[in-house]
C-alpha positions as CSV (number, residue, x, y, z in Angstrom):
1,M,1.4,-16.0,-18.2
2,D,2.1,-13.0,-16.0
3,S,-0.9,-11.4,-14.3
4,L,-2.1,-9.2,-11.5
5,H,-5.1,-9.2,-9.1
6,I,-6.4,-6.4,-6.9
7,I,-7.6,-8.1,-3.8
8,S,-9.8,-6.4,-1.3
9,D,-9.2,-7.1,2.4
10,G,-12.3,-5.3,3.5
11,N,-13.4,-1.7,4.2
12,L,-12.1,0.7,6.8
13,E,-13.9,3.6,8.3
14,V,-11.7,6.3,9.7
15,N,-13.0,8.6,12.4
16,Y,-11.1,11.9,12.2
17,G,-12.9,13.6,15.0
18,R,-13.8,16.5,12.8
19,Q,-10.5,16.3,10.9
20,K,-9.6,19.4,8.9
21,L,-9.6,18.5,5.2
22,S,-8.6,21.9,4.0
23,P,-8.6,25.5,5.4
24,S,-12.3,25.7,4.8
25,S,-13.7,22.2,5.1
26,F,-14.1,19.5,7.7
27,S,-15.1,15.9,7.9
28,S,-15.7,13.6,10.9
29,S,-15.2,10.3,9.1
30,T,-14.6,8.6,5.8
31,K,-14.9,5.1,4.4
32,L,-12.0,3.6,2.5
33,G,-11.4,0.3,0.8
34,V,-8.2,-1.7,1.8
35,S,-6.7,-3.5,-1.1
36,C,-3.5,-5.6,-1.7
37,L,-2.0,-6.4,-5.0
38,L,-0.9,-9.8,-6.2
39,I,1.5,-10.0,-9.1
40,K,2.4,-13.2,-10.9
41,K,5.8,-12.7,-12.6
42,S,8.0,-15.4,-14.0
43,N,6.0,-18.1,-12.1
44,K,6.6,-16.3,-8.8
45,Y,4.0,-14.6,-6.6
46,I,4.6,-11.1,-5.3
47,L,2.2,-9.6,-2.8
48,I,2.2,-5.8,-2.2
49,D,1.0,-5.2,1.4
50,T,-1.0,-7.6,3.5
51,G,-4.0,-5.6,4.8
52,P,-4.9,-5.1,8.4
53,G,-5.4,-8.8,9.3
54,I,-6.7,-9.0,12.8
55,F,-4.8,-5.9,14.0
56,N,-6.3,-2.5,14.7
57,T,-4.0,0.0,16.4
58,D,-6.9,2.3,17.6
59,E,-10.5,1.0,17.6
60,N,-11.7,4.5,18.5
61,K,-10.4,5.8,15.2
62,Y,-10.5,2.8,12.9
63,L,-13.4,0.5,12.2
64,M,-13.0,-2.6,10.0
65,E,-16.4,-3.3,8.6
66,Y,-16.0,-7.0,8.0
67,P,-13.5,-9.8,8.6
68,R,-10.4,-10.3,6.7
69,Q,-10.8,-11.2,3.0
70,L,-7.2,-11.5,1.7
71,L,-6.7,-15.2,2.6
72,V,-10.1,-16.2,1.4
73,K,-9.6,-14.5,-2.0
74,L,-6.1,-16.0,-2.4
75,N,-7.7,-19.4,-1.8
76,D,-10.3,-18.6,-4.5
77,L,-7.4,-18.1,-6.9
78,N,-6.0,-21.5,-5.8
79,I,-3.0,-19.8,-4.1
80,Q,-1.9,-20.7,-0.6
81,P,0.0,-18.4,1.7
82,A,3.1,-20.6,1.5
83,E,3.2,-20.1,-2.3
84,I,3.9,-16.3,-2.0
85,N,7.5,-15.7,-2.8
86,T,7.9,-12.0,-1.9
87,V,5.9,-9.5,0.2
88,I,6.5,-5.8,-0.4
89,L,5.5,-3.7,2.5
90,T,4.9,-0.1,1.5
91,H,5.1,1.0,5.1
92,F,4.4,-0.1,8.7
93,H,0.8,1.2,9.2
94,F,-1.4,-1.5,10.5
95,D,-3.8,-1.6,7.5
96,H,-0.8,-2.3,5.2
97,C,1.3,-4.8,7.3
98,G,-1.1,-6.2,9.9
99,G,-1.8,-9.2,7.8
100,C,1.8,-10.4,8.0
101,I,1.3,-12.4,11.2
102,N,-1.5,-14.5,12.8
103,T,-3.0,-14.6,16.2
104,A,-0.2,-16.9,17.4
105,G,2.4,-14.3,16.4
106,E,3.7,-16.4,13.5
107,P,4.3,-15.2,9.9
108,I,1.4,-16.0,7.6
109,F,3.4,-15.9,4.4
110,N,6.1,-18.2,5.8
111,N,8.1,-18.7,2.7
112,A,8.1,-15.1,1.5
113,I,10.8,-12.5,2.0
114,H,9.2,-9.3,3.3
115,S,10.9,-6.1,2.0
116,I,10.7,-2.8,3.9
117,Q,12.8,0.4,3.7
118,K,15.6,1.0,6.2
119,K,14.3,4.5,7.0
120,E,10.9,2.9,8.0
121,V,12.6,0.5,10.4
122,E,14.8,3.2,11.9
123,Y,11.9,5.6,12.5
124,S,9.9,2.7,14.0
125,K,12.6,2.1,16.6
126,D,13.1,5.8,17.4
127,N,9.5,6.9,17.8
128,P,7.5,5.2,20.6
129,E,4.0,6.0,19.2
130,F,5.0,4.4,15.9
131,S,7.1,1.5,17.4
132,K,4.3,0.2,19.7
133,Y,2.5,-1.3,16.7
134,A,5.2,-1.4,14.0
135,L,7.9,-3.3,15.9
136,P,5.9,-6.5,16.6
137,F,5.8,-7.0,12.8
138,F,9.4,-6.2,12.4
139,N,10.6,-8.4,15.2
140,T,8.5,-11.4,14.2
141,L,9.6,-11.3,10.5
142,N,13.2,-10.7,11.6
143,E,13.1,-13.6,14.1
144,Y,11.9,-16.0,11.3
145,G,14.5,-14.8,8.9
146,L,11.9,-13.4,6.5
147,L,12.7,-9.7,6.6
148,K,14.8,-7.9,4.0
149,V,15.6,-4.3,5.0
150,I,16.5,-2.3,1.8
151,D,18.0,1.1,1.5
152,G,16.7,3.1,-1.4
153,D,15.4,2.0,-4.8
154,I,15.8,-1.5,-6.0
155,L,14.7,-3.7,-8.9
156,I,13.3,-7.2,-8.4
157,E,12.2,-9.9,-10.9
158,N,13.8,-7.7,-13.6
159,S,10.8,-5.3,-13.9
160,I,9.4,-4.5,-10.5
161,E,10.8,-1.3,-9.0
162,L,10.6,-0.5,-5.3
163,I,11.0,3.2,-5.0
164,S,11.9,4.9,-1.8
165,S,9.6,8.0,-1.2
166,P,9.5,9.4,2.3
167,G,6.4,11.5,2.9
168,H,3.4,9.6,4.1
169,T,5.8,7.9,6.5
170,A,9.6,8.2,7.0
171,G,10.4,5.2,4.9
172,F,7.5,4.8,2.5
173,Q,8.0,3.0,-0.8
174,Y,5.8,2.7,-3.8
175,V,6.0,0.2,-6.7
176,K,6.3,0.4,-10.5
177,F,6.2,-2.7,-12.6
178,V,5.6,-4.1,-16.1
179,I,3.1,-6.8,-16.9
180,N,2.8,-8.0,-20.5
181,N,4.5,-4.9,-21.9
182,Q,2.1,-2.6,-19.9
183,N,3.5,-0.1,-17.3
184,Y,1.7,0.0,-13.9
185,V,2.2,2.1,-10.8
186,F,1.0,1.3,-7.3
187,P,1.4,4.6,-5.4
188,G,-0.2,3.3,-2.2
189,D,-1.0,6.1,0.3
190,I,0.7,8.8,-1.8
191,I,-2.4,8.6,-4.0
192,P,-4.8,6.4,-2.1
193,T,-7.9,7.0,-4.2
194,L,-9.0,8.5,-7.5
195,W,-10.2,11.5,-5.6
196,H,-6.6,12.3,-4.5
197,I,-5.5,12.8,-8.1
198,N,-6.9,16.3,-8.1
199,N,-7.2,17.0,-4.4
200,D,-4.8,17.4,-1.5
201,N,-4.3,14.7,1.1
202,I,-6.1,15.2,4.4
203,I,-4.1,17.6,6.7
204,G,-2.3,15.7,9.5
205,I,-2.3,12.3,7.8
206,D,1.2,12.5,6.3
207,L,4.5,12.8,8.2
208,Y,6.2,15.0,5.5
209,P,3.4,16.6,3.4
210,E,5.7,18.6,1.2
211,A,7.8,15.6,0.2
212,L,4.6,13.6,-0.4
213,N,3.1,16.3,-2.7
214,N,6.4,16.4,-4.7
215,A,6.3,12.6,-5.1
216,K,2.6,12.7,-6.0
217,R,3.3,15.2,-8.8
218,K,6.1,13.1,-10.2
219,I,4.2,9.9,-10.0
220,I,1.3,11.5,-11.9
221,E,3.6,13.0,-14.5
222,D,5.5,9.7,-15.0
223,C,2.2,7.7,-15.3
224,I,1.0,10.0,-18.1
225,N,4.3,10.0,-19.9
226,D,4.7,6.2,-19.6
227,D,1.1,5.6,-20.7
228,G,0.9,3.7,-17.4
229,I,-2.0,2.3,-15.4
230,M,-2.4,3.6,-11.9
231,I,-3.9,1.3,-9.2
232,F,-5.7,2.9,-6.2
233,Q,-5.2,1.0,-3.0
234,H,-7.9,2.6,-0.9
235,S,-10.8,3.0,-3.3
236,L,-14.0,1.3,-2.1
237,R,-14.0,-0.8,-5.2
238,P,-10.9,-2.2,-6.9
239,T,-10.0,0.6,-9.3
240,M,-7.2,1.1,-11.9
241,G,-6.9,3.1,-15.0
242,K,-5.0,5.6,-17.2
243,L,-4.5,9.3,-16.4
244,V,-5.2,12.0,-19.0
245,K,-3.8,15.5,-18.7
246,K,-6.5,18.1,-19.3
247,E,-6.5,21.9,-19.2
248,K,-7.2,22.4,-15.5
249,R,-7.2,18.9,-14.0
250,I,-6.2,15.3,-14.5
251,G,-8.8,13.1,-16.2
252,F,-9.2,9.3,-15.7
253,K,-10.0,6.5,-18.0
254,K,-10.9,3.3,-16.2
255,Y,-9.1,0.1,-17.2
256,P,-10.3,-2.3,-18.4
257,N,-13.1,-0.4,-20.1
């Protein structure tokens, strides 16, 4: 039986230093959940993102509230890291790929092919501020033969789409899939929480804001047209549901009820 599990890897408090939310509002910090998604498809396990693990690129800006939960919760499901067949990395930010490797610098999911977009790798190599924390993950996975660099949209396991969508980062990708005849979309940091459905992303967070907003509109439209379920990666509690188009905004119906 195919299935999915939203797995929390803890909460993350982000200190924006009085970050501008919009032309007229400010915030100094916000608290976000950090979730990964486990899909069981045709007796294979696919993990989308790996959480922050033990890594934090800037402890003055990011505060993990409690230790890593992903491996504990996989164990609760009677799944060991070596049983994961595929890891899909949406991008190279630490709270999405930090859980790839352990303190010894070895891959945690040592039997899994890790897929990342080519544009994300190229940007990581060309930009020192990004490469200082992205390249260790790339180099380790590459050294162990566990890295698959993809260029554009691809389909895996017959019904899981990896869709290239530069915006949040240079090589961001989001995921659409079908489980038991139900359409799902995992937009990641394009639409990180339910709040972002009807509100703009925080200014300065995204590399290419216009591209991200275009992708966001398309994802929302497709989700409604496909009667899909959207999964929010950074909600404080695991959240997914269907979107409903209303006169002035997008409504939400939590799933399951």
